[in-house]
C-alpha positions as CSV (number, residue, x, y, z in Angstrom):
1,M,84.8,100.8,112.1
2,A,81.1,101.7,112.0
3,V,77.9,100.8,113.7
4,A,75.7,98.7,111.4
5,R,71.9,98.7,111.8
6,R,69.1,97.1,109.9
7,N,67.1,99.6,107.9
8,G,64.0,97.8,106.7
9,A,65.3,95.3,104.1
10,G,68.6,97.1,103.8
11,L,71.5,98.0,106.0
12,R,72.7,101.4,107.3
13,L,76.3,102.2,108.5
14,E,76.4,104.9,111.1
15,R,79.3,107.1,112.2
16,P,82.2,105.4,110.5
17,V,85.6,106.3,112.0
18,D,89.2,105.8,110.9
19,V,92.1,105.2,113.2
20,P,95.8,104.5,112.4
21,G,96.5,100.9,111.6
22,F,99.7,99.0,112.3
23,S,102.8,97.8,110.4
24,W,104.0,94.3,110.0
25,G,107.4,93.7,111.4
26,A,109.6,91.3,113.3
27,G,108.3,90.8,116.8
28,V,104.8,92.2,116.1
29,D,102.0,90.0,117.3
30,P,99.3,90.7,114.7
31,A,96.4,89.6,116.9
32,Q,97.5,91.9,119.8
33,A,98.3,94.8,117.4
34,Q,95.0,94.6,115.6
35,G,93.1,94.1,118.9
36,D,94.6,97.4,120.1
37,V,93.5,99.1,116.9
38,I,90.0,97.8,117.2
39,L,89.7,99.0,120.8
40,R,90.9,102.4,119.7
41,A,88.3,102.6,117.0
42,W,85.6,101.4,119.3
43,R,86.4,104.2,121.7
44,E,86.4,106.7,118.8
45,L,82.8,105.5,118.1
46,G,81.9,106.4,121.7
47,A,82.2,102.9,123.1
48,P,78.8,101.7,122.0
49,S,77.2,99.1,124.2
50,P,75.6,96.6,124.3
51,I,76.8,95.1,121.1
52,D,75.0,92.2,119.4
53,T,77.8,91.2,117.0
54,I,81.3,92.4,116.2
55,A,82.5,91.5,112.7
56,C,86.1,92.2,111.7
57,G,88.0,91.8,108.4
58,L,91.7,91.8,109.3
59,S,95.0,91.4,107.5
60,G,96.8,88.1,108.0
61,L,94.1,86.3,109.9
62,S,92.1,83.2,108.7
63,A,89.2,81.2,110.0
64,D,91.4,78.4,111.3
65,S,94.2,80.5,112.8
66,R,95.0,80.5,116.5
67,P,95.5,84.3,116.6
68,G,92.1,84.8,115.1
69,Q,90.4,82.6,117.7
70,E,92.3,84.3,120.5
71,L,91.4,87.7,119.2
72,A,87.7,86.8,118.9
73,V,87.6,85.7,122.6
74,A,89.5,88.9,123.7
75,L,87.2,91.2,121.8
76,G,84.0,89.5,123.0
77,T,85.0,89.7,126.7
78,R,86.5,93.3,126.6
79,L,83.7,94.8,124.5
80,D,80.8,92.9,126.1
81,A,79.5,91.5,122.8
82,R,77.1,88.7,122.3
83,R,79.0,87.3,119.3
84,V,82.3,88.0,117.5
85,L,83.2,87.1,114.0
86,V,86.8,87.4,112.9
87,A,87.7,86.9,109.2
88,G,90.5,87.7,106.9
89,D,90.1,91.0,105.1
90,D,89.9,89.1,101.8
91,V,86.7,87.5,103.0
92,T,85.0,90.8,104.1
93,T,86.2,92.5,100.9
94,H,84.6,89.6,98.9
95,A,81.4,90.0,100.8
96,G,81.2,93.7,100.3
97,A,82.2,93.7,96.6
98,L,79.6,91.0,95.7
99,G,76.9,91.9,98.3
100,G,77.4,88.7,100.2
101,H,76.9,86.4,97.2
102,P,79.2,83.8,95.6
103,G,81.7,84.7,93.0
104,V,85.3,85.8,92.5
105,V,86.9,89.1,93.7
106,L,90.4,90.3,92.7
107,A,92.0,92.7,95.2
108,A,95.1,94.5,94.0
109,G,96.4,97.1,96.4
110,T,99.9,96.9,97.9
111,G,99.5,93.1,97.7
112,V,97.3,90.9,95.6
113,V,94.8,88.2,96.5
114,C,92.0,86.7,94.5
115,T,89.2,85.1,96.5
116,G,86.5,82.7,95.2
117,I,83.7,81.6,97.4
118,D,81.0,79.3,96.0
119,A,77.4,78.8,97.1
120,S,78.4,76.2,99.7
121,G,80.9,78.6,101.3
122,R,84.0,76.8,99.9
123,L,86.9,79.2,99.6
124,V,89.7,79.3,97.0
125,R,92.5,81.8,97.4
126,V,95.1,82.6,94.8
127,D,98.3,84.6,95.4
128,A,98.6,86.5,98.7
129,W,102.2,85.1,98.9
130,G,103.7,88.4,100.0
131,Y,106.0,91.0,98.3
132,L,109.0,88.7,98.1
133,L,107.5,85.7,96.4
134,G,104.1,86.8,95.1
135,D,101.6,89.7,95.0
136,T,102.3,89.8,91.3
137,G,100.8,92.8,89.5
138,G,100.0,94.6,92.7
139,G,101.4,97.8,94.2
140,S,104.6,96.4,95.6
141,W,105.3,94.6,92.4
142,L,104.6,97.7,90.2
143,G,106.6,99.9,92.5
144,R,109.6,97.5,92.4
145,E,109.5,97.1,88.7
146,G,109.2,100.8,88.2
147,L,112.1,101.5,90.5
148,R,114.2,98.9,88.6
149,A,113.4,100.6,85.3
150,A,114.2,104.0,86.9
151,L,117.6,102.8,88.0
152,D,118.3,101.1,84.6
153,G,117.4,104.4,82.9
154,H,119.7,106.2,85.3
155,D,122.6,103.9,84.5
156,G,121.9,103.7,80.8
157,R,121.5,99.9,80.9
158,H,118.1,100.0,79.2
159,A,115.7,102.5,77.5
160,A,115.3,106.0,79.0
161,T,112.1,106.5,80.9
162,K,110.3,109.3,82.8
163,L,110.4,107.0,85.8
164,T,114.0,108.0,86.4
165,A,113.1,111.7,86.8
166,R,110.1,110.8,88.9
167,A,112.3,108.8,91.2
168,V,114.9,111.6,91.5
169,D,112.2,114.2,92.2
170,R,110.7,111.9,94.9
171,Y,113.8,110.5,96.6
172,G,116.8,112.7,95.7
173,D,120.1,110.9,95.1
174,L,119.1,107.4,94.0
175,R,122.1,105.6,95.3
176,D,121.6,107.1,98.8
177,F,117.9,106.3,98.6
178,V,118.5,102.6,97.8
179,H,121.0,102.3,100.6
180,R,118.4,103.8,103.0
181,L,115.6,101.6,101.6
182,L,117.4,98.3,102.1
183,V,117.4,98.8,105.9
184,S,114.1,100.6,106.2
185,P,111.5,98.9,108.4
186,T,108.8,100.2,106.0
187,L,110.5,98.9,102.8
188,V,107.4,97.3,101.3
189,A,105.2,100.4,101.8
190,E,107.9,102.7,100.4
191,V,108.4,100.5,97.3
192,A,104.6,100.2,96.8
193,A,104.2,103.9,97.0
194,F,106.2,104.3,93.7
195,A,103.4,102.4,91.9
196,R,101.5,105.7,91.7
197,E,104.4,107.1,89.6
198,V,104.3,104.1,87.3
199,L,100.6,104.4,86.7
200,A,101.0,108.2,86.1
201,C,103.8,107.8,83.6
202,A,101.9,105.1,81.8
203,R,99.0,107.4,81.4
204,E,101.4,110.1,80.0
205,G,102.6,107.7,77.3
206,D,105.9,106.6,78.7
207,E,106.6,103.3,76.9
208,V,108.6,101.7,79.7
209,A,105.9,102.4,82.3
210,A,103.2,101.3,79.9
211,A,105.0,98.0,79.4
212,I,105.2,97.4,83.1
213,C,101.4,98.1,83.5
214,A,100.7,95.7,80.6
215,R,102.7,93.0,82.4
216,A,100.7,93.7,85.5
217,A,97.4,93.4,83.7
218,D,98.5,90.1,82.2
219,E,99.6,88.7,85.6
220,L,96.4,89.8,87.3
221,C,94.4,88.2,84.6
222,A,96.3,84.9,85.2
223,T,95.5,85.2,88.9
224,A,91.8,85.9,88.3
225,A,91.4,83.1,85.7
226,A,93.1,80.6,88.0
227,T,90.6,81.5,90.8
228,V,87.6,81.1,88.5
229,R,88.9,77.7,87.2
230,R,89.7,76.3,90.7
231,G,86.7,77.8,92.5
232,F,84.0,77.1,89.8
233,P,85.3,74.1,87.7
234,G,83.1,73.5,84.6
235,A,81.3,76.8,84.9
236,A,79.5,77.9,81.7
237,P,80.3,81.2,79.9
238,G,79.3,84.2,82.0
239,E,78.3,82.1,85.0
240,V,80.7,83.3,87.6
241,P,80.3,86.8,89.0
242,F,83.6,88.6,89.0
243,T,84.7,92.0,90.3
244,W,87.7,93.8,91.7
245,T,88.9,96.2,94.4
246,G,92.1,97.9,95.5
247,S,93.9,101.0,94.3
248,I,95.7,99.4,91.3
249,L,92.4,98.5,89.7
250,T,90.2,101.3,90.9
251,A,92.3,104.4,90.8
252,T,92.8,104.3,87.0
253,D,91.9,102.0,84.1
254,V,95.5,101.7,83.0
255,V,95.7,98.2,84.4
256,R,92.0,97.3,84.8
257,T,91.0,97.7,81.2
258,P,93.6,95.4,79.6
259,M,93.2,93.0,82.5
260,L,89.4,92.7,81.7
261,A,90.2,92.3,78.0
262,H,92.6,89.4,78.7
263,L,90.0,87.8,81.0
264,A,87.3,87.9,78.4
265,E,89.6,86.0,76.0
266,R,91.0,83.5,78.4
267,C,88.3,82.9,81.0
268,P,84.8,83.2,79.4
269,A,83.2,81.8,82.6
270,A,83.9,85.1,84.4
271,S,81.1,87.7,84.3
272,P,82.6,91.1,85.2
273,R,80.6,93.7,87.1
274,N,81.4,96.8,89.2
275,P,82.0,96.2,92.9
276,L,79.0,96.9,95.2
277,G,81.0,98.0,98.2
278,G,84.1,97.6,100.2
279,G,85.5,95.6,103.2
280,L,83.5,97.6,105.8
281,D,80.3,96.9,103.9
282,G,81.2,93.2,103.9
283,A,81.9,93.1,107.6
284,A,78.5,94.7,108.2
285,L,76.8,92.1,106.1
286,L,78.5,89.4,108.2
287,A,77.5,91.1,111.4
288,V,73.7,91.1,110.5
289,G,73.8,87.6,109.0
290,A,73.4,88.7,105.3
291,A,76.5,86.9,104.0
292,E,75.8,83.3,105.0
293,T,78.1,81.8,102.4
294,H,81.0,83.6,104.1
295,L,80.3,82.4,107.7
296,D,82.5,79.2,107.3
297,Q,85.5,81.5,106.7
298,T,85.2,83.2,110.2
299,C,86.4,82.5,113.7
300,R,83.3,82.7,115.8
301,W,82.9,83.3,119.5
302,D,79.6,83.3,121.4
303,A,79.1,84.7,124.9
304,P,78.4,82.0,127.5
C-alpha cells in the first residue's frame, strides 16, 4: 500500500509499506481476510486521512462479485474515504504494466492469467483456472512438473536429472516429503516454490529441466495468443501492445525468451514491450483517474 499524489502531469507514490498477506483455504472469507490486511497496511502508513480515493487490486475479486462490493462499502466507511474502487489484481497489474492503456498483459507467478482490455474497457481473461485445472506454465505448474521429474529420476523411471538432487537437498527424504505435502494446508505454495529449482537447473543445462521450461514457454504463448485473438479480433500485425509480469517471466529469460519467439511466429498482431510498472502503480493510476479504460472492471462505492 502507498499514498499516491499528483505530481504535475505525473504521479508520485509516497511511503509504500508491505504487510503479510493471507492464504486461501477452506473456511476463509477472502473479502474479510483481505479487508483485515488492507486495514493493517493503512495503519502502517500512519492512518492517513482524509482520503479522496482508495483503489485496490486484490486476488480472487472481480467487478461483479458480491464480496468485492461488500469490501468496497466496508473500506469506505471504516477509512472515511470519498470513493473506493476494488478490482481484481489482474486489472491493476494490467493498468500498471501498460500505463493504463489498452492491450494484453500476461502474468505468470504462482498462477497464470492473461488479461486483455480494449479501448472500450471490454475485458478478456484467459486461464486463471487454478493450480488443479489451469495456471499452465506458471509457478505451480513448473514446480509440479519439476517434482514429478525429480521423483521419476529418483525411481529410475525416466532420465536422470539434477532436479532429484535439488529436491533431496531441499526436502530430505522424498517419500516422507510427499506424504507431508499431500496434507499440507500450503500445498500450492510449497509446490510452486520448487519452480525456482527448475529454472536454475535449466540455466545450468539440465536437459529435463530445460524441456519443462520449453513446455512452459509454449503453453504461455498459447495463453497469450488466445487473449490477443479474443480481445482484439482482426488486429493488424504489431497493433496490440503486449507485455508480461510475474516471477516466471521476469526473474530469468529461460521461459520469457522462447515464449516471445513463439508469439512472434504464431501471433503477429502482438507487439511486445517491457512492462512500465506493477500492480501498485496500476492501483494508483485507477485512484487518480488515469486508467479510464479499466474503470468498468471495478466495484465502486461513493460516500453519500
